[in-house]
C-alpha positions in Angstrom: -0.1 0.0 0.0 1.4 3.3 -0.9 0.3 6.7 0.9 1.1 10.2 0.0 1.5 12.6 2.9 0.8 16.5 2.2 -0.3 19.3 4.2 -0.6 23.3 4.7 -1.7 24.0 1.1 -3.3 27.5 2.3 -5.2 27.7 -0.8 -6.1 31.3 -1.3 -3.2 32.8 0.2 -1.5 35.8 -1.2 1.9 37.1 -1.1 1.9 41.1 -0.2 -1.2 41.4 -2.2 -0.4 39.2 -5.1 -2.7 36.4 -5.7 -1.2 32.9 -6.1 -4.0 30.9 -7.8 -1.8 29.9 -10.8 0.8 28.4 -8.3 -1.9 26.4 -6.4 -3.4 25.2 -9.6 0.0 24.1 -10.8 0.8 22.2 -7.6 -2.6 20.5 -7.6 -2.0 19.4 -11.3 1.4 18.1 -10.5 0.1 16.3 -7.4 -2.5 14.6 -9.5 0.1 13.4 -12.0 2.3 12.1 -9.1 -0.5 10.1 -7.6 -1.1 8.3 -10.9 2.6 8.0 -11.8 3.3 6.7 -8.2 0.2 4.6 -8.0 -0.8 6.1 -4.7 -3.6 4.2 -2.7 -4.3 6.8 -0.4 -3.8 10.6 0.0 -3.4 12.2 3.5 -4.0 16.1 3.8 -3.0 17.1 7.3 -4.7 20.2 7.8 -4.7 24.0 6.7 -6.4 23.2 3.3 -7.4 26.8 3.0 -5.6 30.0 4.3 -8.7 31.5 5.9 -11.9 30.4 7.5 -13.7 32.1 4.7 -12.0 30.9 1.4 -12.6 32.5 -1.8 -14.8 31.0 -4.6 -11.6 30.4 -6.4 -9.8 28.6 -3.7 -13.0 26.4 -3.2 -13.2 25.7 -6.7 -9.6 24.5 -6.9 -10.3 22.2 -3.9 -13.4 20.5 -5.0 -12.1 20.1 -8.7 -9.1 18.5 -7.4 -11.1 15.9 -5.2 -13.2 15.2 -8.1 -10.2 14.4 -10.3 -8.5 12.3 -7.7 -11.9 10.2 -7.4 -11.1 9.3 -11.0 -7.4 8.6 -10.5 -5.5 5.5 -9.1 -6.0 6.8 -5.7 -8.8 5.0 -3.7 -8.8 7.0 -0.5 -8.5 10.6 0.5 -8.3 11.6 4.2 -8.5 15.3 5.1 -8.3 16.9 8.5 -8.9 20.5 9.6 -6.1 22.8 10.5 -6.0 25.9 12.6 -6.6 28.1 9.5 -9.6 26.1 8.3 -13.3 26.4 9.3 -14.4 23.1 10.8 -18.1 23.5 9.8 -17.1 24.5 6.2 -14.9 21.5 5.8 -17.5 19.1 7.3 -20.4 20.5 5.5 -19.9 18.4 2.3 -18.5 15.2 4.1 -21.4 12.9 3.5 -21.3 13.7 -0.1 -17.5 13.5 -0.3 -17.4 10.2 1.4 -19.3 8.7 -1.6 -16.0 9.6 -3.5 -14.1 7.9 -0.8 -13.0 11.2 0.5 -13.1 11.3 4.5 -13.2 14.7 6.1 -12.6 15.5 10.0 -12.9 19.0 10.5 -12.7 19.2 14.2 -12.6 16.9 17.1 -15.6 14.5 16.8 -18.1 14.1 19.4 -17.9 10.3 18.6 -14.2 9.1 18.7 -15.4 6.3 16.1 -15.5 9.2 13.6 -11.7 9.9 14.1 -10.8 6.1 13.1 -11.0 5.4 9.6 -10.8 2.0 8.1 -9.3 1.8 4.5 -10.5 -1.2 2.7 -8.8 -2.7 -0.3 -10.2 -2.3 -3.7 -13.4 -4.4 -4.3 -13.1 -6.1 -1.0 -14.2 -5.9 2.5 -10.5 -6.5 3.7 -9.0 -3.7 5.7 -5.5 -2.4 4.4 -4.9 0.5 6.8 -6.4 2.3 9.8 -6.2 6.0 9.8 -6.4 7.9 13.3 -7.4 11.2 11.8 -7.0 13.6 14.5 -7.7 17.3 13.4 -6.5 20.4 14.9 -7.6 20.3 18.6 -8.7 23.8 19.7 -8.2 25.1 23.3 -11.8 24.4 24.1 -11.6 20.9 23.2 -8.8 20.1 25.4 -9.5 21.7 28.8 -12.3 23.4 31.0 -11.6 26.7 32.4 -11.4 27.1 36.1 -11.3 30.1 38.2 -7.8 31.4 39.5 -5.9 29.0 37.2 -2.3 30.1 36.5 -0.8 30.0 33.0 1.1 26.9 34.0 -2.2 25.3 34.9 -3.5 26.1 31.5 -0.4 24.8 29.8 -0.5 21.3 31.7 -4.2 20.9 31.0 -3.5 21.4 27.2 -0.5 19.0 27.1 -2.5 16.6 29.1 -5.5 16.9 26.8 -3.5 16.4 23.6 -1.9 13.3 25.0 -4.9 11.8 26.3 -6.9 12.4 23.2 -4.3 10.6 21.1 -4.1 7.7 23.5 -8.0 7.2 23.3 -8.2 7.3 19.5 -5.2 5.0 18.9 -6.6 2.7 21.6 -9.8 2.5 19.6 -7.7 1.9 16.5 -5.8 -0.9 18.1 -9.1 -2.5 19.4 -10.6 -2.4 15.9 -7.5 -3.9 14.3 -7.6 -6.8 17.1 -11.2 -7.4 16.0 -10.2 -8.3 12.4 -9.7 -11.9 11.1 -6.4 -13.0 12.3 -5.2 -13.3 8.8 -5.4 -9.5 8.5 -4.7 -8.0 11.8 -1.0 -8.5 11.7 -0.6 -6.9 8.5 -2.8 -3.8 9.0 -0.8 -0.6 9.8 -2.2 2.1 12.0 -1.4 5.6 10.7 -1.9 8.8 12.7 -2.7 12.3 11.6 -2.4 15.6 13.3 -2.1 19.3 13.1 0.0 20.6 15.9 3.3 22.2 17.1 5.7 19.5 18.0 8.3 20.2 20.8 11.7 21.2 19.4 10.4 21.7 15.8 11.7 24.2 13.2 9.9 27.1 11.8 10.9 29.7 9.3 10.9 33.5 9.5 7.8 34.8 7.6 6.1 31.6 7.1 3.0 32.8 9.0 3.0 29.9 11.3 1.1 30.8 14.6 1.5 29.4 18.1 -1.4 27.3 18.6 -1.7 27.5 22.2 -0.5 29.8 25.1 3.0 28.7 26.3 5.5 26.1 24.8 4.6 23.4 27.3 1.8 22.6 25.1 4.2 21.7 22.4 3.8 17.8 22.2 6.9 15.7 22.1 7.3 12.5 20.3 7.1 10.4 23.5 3.6 11.4 23.8 2.4 9.6 20.7 1.2 6.0 21.5 3.8 3.4 20.2 1.2 1.6 18.0 1.3 4.4 15.5 3.2 3.1 12.5 3.4 6.4 10.7 2.4 9.8 11.7 1.4 12.4 9.1 1.7 15.9 10.7 0.6 19.4 9.4 1.0 22.9 10.7 4.7 23.6 10.3 5.9 24.6 6.7 9.5 23.2 7.2 9.7 19.6 6.2 11.2 17.5 9.3 11.2 14.7 11.5 9.9 14.9 15.1 12.6 14.3 17.6 14.6 12.3 15.2 11.9 9.7 14.8 11.8 8.5 11.2 8.1 7.7 11.3 6.8 11.0 12.7 7.1 13.6 10.1 6.1 17.2 8.8 5.6 17.1 5.0 5.7 20.9 5.1 4.0 23.3 2.8 4.1 22.5 -0.9 5.0 26.1 -2.1 6.7 28.8 -0.2 4.5 30.7 2.0 6.9 33.5 2.4 10.3 34.8 1.2 11.9 33.1 4.1 11.2 29.8 2.5 12.3 30.8 -1.0 15.5 28.5 -0.9 13.6 25.6 0.7 13.1 22.3 -1.3 9.4 21.6 -0.9 8.2 18.0 -0.7 5.4 15.5 -0.3 6.4 12.1 1.5 5.3 8.8 0.0 5.0 6.1 2.5 5.0 2.4 1.6 3.7 -0.6 3.5 4.8 -3.8 2.3 2.4 -6.7 3.4 4.2 -9.7 2.1 4.9 -11.0 5.6 3.7 -10.1 8.9 7.0 -9.2 10.3 7.5 -6.5 7.8 3.8 -5.4 7.6 4.1 -2.2 9.8 7.6 -0.9 9.0 7.2 1.9 6.5 9.3 2.7 3.6 9.5 6.5 3.4 10.5 8.3 0.3 10.7 12.0 -0.2 9.3 13.3 -3.4 10.4 16.8 -4.3 7.8 19.4 -5.5 8.9 21.6 -8.4 9.0 25.4 -7.9 6.1 26.9 -9.7 7.0 30.5 -9.0 10.5 31.7 -8.0 10.9 34.0 -5.0 14.1 35.9 -4.4 15.2 37.9 -1.4 18.0 40.4 -1.9 19.6 42.5 0.8 22.5 44.8 1.3 23.7 48.0 0.0 22.0 49.8 -2.8 25.0 49.2 -5.0 24.8 45.4 -4.3 21.1 45.2 -4.7 21.3 47.0 -8.1 24.1 44.7 -9.2 22.0 41.6 -8.3 19.0 42.9 -10.0 21.1 43.5 -13.2 22.3 40.0 -13.1 18.8 38.6 -12.6 17.7 40.7 -15.6 20.4 39.2 -17.8 19.2 35.7 -16.7 15.6 36.7 -17.8 14.2 35.9 -14.3 10.7 35.8 -13.6 11.1 36.0 -9.9 9.0 37.9 -7.4 11.4 40.0 -5.2 11.7 40.9 -1.5 14.4 43.6 -1.1 15.9 44.9 2.1 18.3 47.9 2.2 20.6 47.0 5.1 23.1 49.7 4.9 23.0 53.0 6.6 22.8 55.1 3.7 19.9 57.4 3.2 18.0 56.6 -0.1 14.9 58.9 -0.6 14.0 57.3 -3.9 14.7 53.5 -3.2 11.5 52.1 -4.8 12.0 54.3 -7.8 15.6 53.1 -8.4 14.6 49.5 -8.0 11.6 49.8 -10.3 13.8 51.4 -12.9 16.3 48.7 -12.6 13.8 46.0 -13.3 12.0 47.8 -16.2 11.7 45.7 -19.2 11.8 42.4 -17.2 9.0 40.1 -16.0 10.2 40.3 -12.4 7.9 41.8 -9.8 8.7 43.6 -6.4 6.5 42.3 -3.8 8.2 44.1 -0.9 10.8 46.7 -0.2 12.1 47.1 3.4 14.5 49.9 4.5 16.3 48.7 7.6 17.1 52.2 8.8 13.5 53.3 8.6 12.3 50.1 10.3 14.8 50.7 13.2 13.6 54.3 13.4 10.0 53.1 13.8 10.8 50.5 16.4 12.7 52.9 18.6 9.9 55.3 18.6 7.3 55.4 21.4 4.4 56.3 19.0 2.8 53.7 17.0 1.2 56.2 14.5 4.4 56.6 12.4 4.1 53.5 10.5 2.3 50.4 10.8 3.2 48.8 7.5 6.3 47.0 8.9 4.9 46.1 12.1 3.0 42.8 13.1 0.1 43.0 15.6 2.4 41.3 18.2 5.1 44.1 17.9 2.5 46.8 18.2 1.3 45.3 21.4 4.7 44.8 22.9 5.6 48.4 22.0 2.4 49.5 24.0 3.4 47.2 26.9 7.0 48.5 27.1 5.5 52.0 27.5 3.8 51.1 30.8 5.4 50.7 34.1 4.4 47.1 34.8 5.8 44.2 36.8 7.4 41.3 35.1 4.5 39.1 36.3 1.8 41.6 35.0 3.6 41.9 31.7 3.7 38.0 31.3 -0.1 37.6 32.2 -1.2 40.5 29.7 1.0 39.0 27.1 -0.6 35.6 27.4 -4.0 37.0 27.5 -3.3 39.1 24.4 -2.0 36.1 22.5 -5.2 34.0 23.6 -7.5 36.8 22.3 -5.5 36.9 18.9 -5.7 33.1 18.7 -9.3 33.2 19.4 -10.0 35.7 16.7 -8.2 33.7 14.0 -10.1 30.6 14.9 -13.5 32.1 14.9 -15.6 29.8 12.8 -17.8 32.2 10.6 -19.5 29.2 9.0 -20.6 27.9 12.4 -24.5 28.0 13.2 
């Protein structure tokens, strides 16, 4: 059996105002070709299918058109879980219809754990070939109850325990279902987990837009928290492809296209996981193969003095580059017409400047007390921290306010506008 693990498509995401539908469509076309060429049996999408809880019509069209094409491909099963960017009710709305196409959707934590344990059957057979523990992104309210007077450490402990307990219960149910299979099948059926979370010690990339899911790093779950019965764990949320704690079978596939210029030099990938059932001894030991994803739009970040930047732009123009550019002037020189000089330098090419940063100007803004000078180069968190620093508060009060602010921002991002 061959499984393809991908995640974090973020359909509908733009890059500094530039729509990226052509890239998303090219990726999905490539993914469909890969599924057929590699004879993939099941596709696992580990959350963040869309970039917002209110995806555009075009983003929805790309998603459903792809699923319809997969239904007519070599792939027999698709399992989709919700991520922190997704609307659970939006993903779940067509789940009954999609199930007829062997597309299984788990948008949010299920009331009945049975709904998170999916048995995949062989073609034209009742024989089970894999059991999927499809655990979606678990929201704060799914994992803990609120108690009066609890501290930040209390919240973190409850979140961490809640994550571990949920995986323990879902995997235990999967083990129980496997044990109930005929003896000739049970020993050959792998248990494959899915999740959308922030693993302890995992790597992120500057500008990737990855958010902290919970308040405090204690809620980052380590590899030891996942039950040993899981033969492969397909994770989503982080955009950098990586193993968790060095474990070969616990992996992030990463995002399929660069979500920001910080990911520009990163080789994107999907993961092909093969289970060979020739013998019971080898049945649940997966073979994992990295399949590189082509670059559908080149992103280039240039930084340095104006002279260096203009020289690099000249070289890119000679190479007939079609790159989208992020440019940062890091020298102390004052360049009043920076944008004009850069636009002149790329004139006659198909390159696009998506962002220009002037470090000297940014440093001035960050040193300033007033937030009204420029908000373009500041994140929501930076504005909050500047306001916090302008008040005479104890360290304990600062920590409490920062935690409360982060919780409010997270709740705003997770508001499910499709919920009734």
